[in-house]
N, C-alpha and C positions, 0 to 999 in steps of 0.2 A: 789186601793187602792185613787187614785185621783176623778172616779167617782164615789164613796161613797162618798165624804168629798164633793163632788159636788150638789148628791141629797141632804146630811142634810141640805146644803147651801139655796138651790131652796125651799126645804121642810119648811124650817124655815123661810125664809122672806115671802112665800105665806103664812105661818100660821099670823106670824105677822100683814101681810096687812090684814087681815081681823078680829083682836082681836077688843074686844069694847073699844079703845081708843074714849073721845070727838073729834066730825069732822065737821066741820063747815067752811064754806067760808064765812072770817072774813069780808070783804066786798060787796060793792055794784057789780052787775054784770057786769057794766063795768067795773070794776077795774082788775087785772091783776096775780094778787098772789091768795096763796090759805093758809090758816091756816087750821092745823091740830092740835087740843090742848088735850092734858091730864093732869090732875092735878088742880092742886087752882089758882084761875085766878088771884089770889091776889098777885100783885111783892114784893119779899121782898128781902131787901137791906143785902147782906152779904156780907162780903171777901173771896172770892176764894184764890186756891194755883196756882201758875203758872204751867205752863206744855203744852209740845206740843205732840200730839201720832200720830204716822206716822204709819199709815194702808197700805199694799199693794195691798189690794182690797181681791176680793171674799167674803168670811163672816170675819166678825169680831173676834177678840180675844177676848175672853170673858173676861181674865184676864186685856187685857191691858185697854177694856173699863171697869173694876171697878175700876181701876187704874186714868184714866180720870175721873170716874163719881165721887171718892173719893174728886178729887179736886173743886169740885163745892160743896163742904162743903153744902150740902143742898140745895142750891139756886136753880134757872131757867137754864135751859139747854136749846139750839135751836139749832135747825138740818135745815140746809139751801144745798136745791137742786134746778136745773134748772128743773127736769122733775122726776115724777115720785108721790108716798103716803106718808100713814105714817108710812111706815115699820120698821121705829125706836121708835116709842113713847111707845107701851109697854113694847118694851126689854130694854130702857134704864128708864124709870119711874118703873119698878117694877119687869121685867126675874131677873135683875142680884141681887136684894138683898141690893141695895143702896139707900137710901133715897135722894130724891130730892121733890123740891117744886113742880116743875111743866117740863116736856117734849111739846115742841113746834116745830110741823117741818114746814118751810115755804119755798113754790115750788116758785121759783122766776125764772119764767122763758122769760124774759125780761128785757131791760135797764130800763124799764118807774118802772116794782113793786119791783124794785132795788134798788129805788128813792122815794120811796112811804114813807110819813110819819111814817105812823105803822111799817113799815121793819124799819125803822129809832130807831123806839123807843126800840121795842122790841129786837134787836140787843145791843143795849147800855143796856135795862135791863139784860141783859143774865148773869150769871155768869160762864157759860161756852158753845162754838158753835162746832158744829160738822158738817163739810161740806161732805155729800155724793159724791158717785159716780155719774158717768156720762160722757158729753163730756166738758174737760177742756177750749175749745174755746169757750164753752155758757159762763161759767165763766168767761173768759178773755171780751169777747166782752158786755154782759150784767153787767157783777159785777164791774170790774175795774172801780176807780174813781166814785165811787158813796157810796151810804149808809153802803153798805155791808164792801167793802175794809177798808174805814175808822174805821167803829166799829169794824173789826177782831184787826186793830190795834191798836185800844183803847182799846179791852180787853186785849189784852199782855204785852202791856207797860204803861198804868195807872191803870187800874183795877187788874190786874195780875191775870189772870184768864187762865185757861185751853182752849185750842185750839187744835182740833184734826182734821183729814181729811184722807179720803179712796181711793185709785186709784185714779182719778181725781182731786179728795178733798185733796192729800197729795200731787200731782205733784205738785200745785200751792203755795205753802207754802214757797220754796226754793229762797234765796237770786237772784236767777234768775229760770228761767223756761221755762219749752216749752211748748210754747201755742195751738202746733194741727192747729195752723192757716189754712194749707193747708194740714188737713190731718195726720193720723200718717205716721211716718218713719220706715223702717227698718235699722237694721245695716248697711248692704251691702249699701243701699245710701246714709248713712251720712257716712260712713267708706269710701268709694270711690268717695265721694267731701261732704266736710263738710260743705260747702255753698249750697247746694241743698235748692233750696226754699221750701223745707217740712220738713227741718231742721229750723220751724219756733222759734228762742230763742229768748226772752225776758230778759235784763238786768237788769231791774227794777224789785224791789219785790212786789209782788202783797199784800203782809203783810208784814210788816215791822217787823220780829222777829230778833231781831239784833246776836243772837246766831247760826243764819244760814243764816248770810251775805253772806257768802262764800261757801254754798253750794245751790249745785241744787239738786230736792230730783225725784225719777222716782220709779217705779211701776211695779207690773207682773212680776218680775226677775227671777222666778222659770221657763219662758220663757227666756231661751240662748238666743235669737235673741235680746235683750233687751241689755244684758249686750256690745254689740259694740256699740250701737248708742248713751249710755249714756256716752264710751269714746270716741265716737265725738263731743260729748255737749262739754265735761270738754276740749277737744280740741281747738274748736270754742274760748270758753267761756277766759281758756287762752290765746289766740294768739289776741284775741279783747280787752279783759279788761287790757293786759299786767300783768298780777298776777296769781300764779298760783290760781286754782279753783278746791273744793272739791264737792263728792256725797255721799248723804243718798239713798240707793235702798232696796226696801226691797220685798221679795217674797209674795206669795198673800195671805198666812197664816199666816203672819208675822209681825208683829208691833215694831217701835222702839219710846219708851217715855222717854223725855228727861226735866230732873229739872231743877230749877232755877239754880242748883250750874255748868251744863251743862254732867251731867251722863245721858247718855243716853243707858235707859237699853232694852232688847231685848226679845219679849214674842211669843211664839210659842209653835209648839205639840212635839218637842224635848222630851222623848225618841220614843215615837212613830210614830210620823211623823219628822225623825231626816233628813230632808231637808227642812225644813222652816227657812231660812237663811236671813239675812241681811247683808248690805255689805256697809263700810266703806271706800269709795274713796278717797284716798290724793294725788292729782299731785304731782309730786316730784319737791322741791321748791331751790332745788340748782341751782344758775346759771352756764349754762343757761338751763333755766324752763321749753320753749316751743316746741311744737312741732317741730321737723327739716323741715316738709314741711306740712304748714295749708293753702290751698290757693283754691279756688276757681278752682272747674273741674279736682282737680288731689287728685289721692288718700293720703289718712291723712298717716305720719311717723312720731311715736311717739314713739323712743326709750327709749333715753338715757341710753346706757349700761342695755337693759329690764328691766330698773328699772321706765316708765315711769310715772307708777302709782304705789302704793302701797294701796293694798285690807288688811281690817281685817273684814274676814268674822265670822259671830258668827250664831249658831244658835238658834232658841231661846226656851225657853222653858217656862214653868206653873209660875216659882217664878221669871224670869225676874233677875236671881242673875248673868247673862252675861252681859257685858256692854262694850262700850267706851265712854271714855271721852273726850268730844270737845272741853274745855278748857283745860285740863291736857291734854296733848295729849300723854305724855309717861304712862299714867292711862289707863288700858285695862284690862280683862279677859274672860278667857273661847271661847275665839277666836283664828282661824289660819292665816296665815299671806300670801297673795300670792301679788304678782308681773304680773303685765298687763301692754303690750307693742305693741305698732302697726306697722308694717311694709308692707309699698304699700298696705295698705287697710285693711290688716289681720291679725287679734287680736288673742293675743297669752296669758294665762296664765300658769303660773307656779310658784312652791313653793316660798314661798318671805321670807323676814326678816322685822321686824319691822321698822317703818317708824320713823326717828327722826326729831324732830322739827326741824326746821330753826331758826338762830336768828333774832329776828324784822327787816324785811327789806331788809337782805340779801339778798333779790334776786332783790332789784330795786336798778337803779344806784341813788348815791347824786345829780349828775346832772339833773336827771328825774325831770319833773315839775307835781305837784299832776294834777290830771283830776276828777272831780267831779261831781256829779250829786243828785237830791233832790230826796224823794219820801215822800209818797204819794202827787201827785202835778196832778188834783187839789186836795184841803185838807180841813179839817172843823177844827181841831183841833191841826195838830203839825206837824211838817217835822222832817223826817232825813237827814242827808248826809249820800251817798255812793261816798268811793275813793277808787282811786288803793293804796292807801298810808295810813297807820293807821298813820298820823300825826295832832298834836294839829293845828287849824284853829280859825280864829277869822271870825265872819258874819257881814255884815248890811242889814237889808232888807228896803228898797225905795219905797215908793210911787209914782207914776205916774208923781210926779212933781219933783223928786228927793230930798225928804227929806226924813232922815232917820227916823224911827219909831220903829224901835227895832236893835238891836243889843249884841251880845254877843260873846262867844267862846265853844268850846267843841272839839270832840274827831268823829271821824266816828262811824255810828250807834246810836248813842247817840240823845234824841229827845229834839227836839225845839219847846217849845211850841208857836202859833200861833193865841191862843182861844181873845187874847185881841185884835187882828186886827178886821177891818170890812171887810166883801165881798168886794170883786173885785183883779186888776192883781198888780200885786207889782216886783220887783226887788230886788232877792238875791246877794251881793257882799260877797265870800267864799275867803278866803286870807291865803296863807302857807305863809312858809318861803320863797319856792319858784316861787310864780304865784301868780294871779290873776283870779277867775272866774266866769261869770255872768250867772245866772238863771233867767228866768222866772216864777214868783210863781203865783199860782192859787188861792186863800180861797173861797170857794163855800159852803154854809151850805143848 
């Protein structure tokens, strides 16, 4: 069954790569990006609908991609990748039967291409953006702190449009992500040493997606070896950030699509392919929630009475009527609960019980000071504050002469617009009831 599906995938992608979309290298020979364009070159300005589409890799699920395209509302769709060709153009423009104005694939193989004015403009004009698969470390080193991640954050938080990604394109969409800076990592390596240099985790999001602030995303989960490494990632993040962290993971032929209310529906091949799963993995939030042992050079132990992780596993189907709500955690349908736990580097899964959401901040001591960070940084338009507590804060932005140029208040995950400030270096002071934190802020357009 897997062989036949993979053959279909290869056939589909090879065919799409040679179908007749208009292809052109849109800049001079010395410039490094490539554009493949299909449709109307006249930009249209319409209001898209928010959505996050997470695909586990291999061939795309047509029902999930239809869900994604419908949210473009007939606008312009841009696909970004660091290598490859135009395999998505006709698939998105015509094969699914959803009308859009255009589909453009931008191949951005280096940092210069990610900062090009044309790339910035086309990403800002897009009503929907999809991130193809590839090497996520290329995305991390070429696109982070560039026009790309700024435009993706702008699409989600300002324009309110749909953003999707598959494989590596999904893996960079969490509030933290595995960068693969030192290559891939196996479950055995990660569980036996959560601080192995291959466990390269970035705790600032690549894209500010507030609903995924406390989630890491992982892909190709039909490979059982992925489960241990994701557990190790969560153990590290829970330890390092001193807060429970969660995960969303997808098998290769499965997609999770999240709407503006936080309802995450699952598309896949069930009943024909009943093993197309998505996993919603929640760290136990009862104090103490941290792993019993999570230190460098030592196997992970995260037991907590065999309830370290609460896992809701859903087999995706064509209708997307099975779901997990990310903001109303008592709302779920169509899946089964498991418990995962780790003893001395060995992961065990067993039938489990439903996750009971914890009371706000019951996992953090009242005496503990808030720890904050800001992202994206550098930025062009706005920033958000990351914090280990969801507490009210005030902020001041000071120039290099110490003059307050902007101030306000908010909660972690909310956007703070800085587009009235000139390019340059600033200091932002974040004040909570129990602490003050200072961060350097770079504005670069």
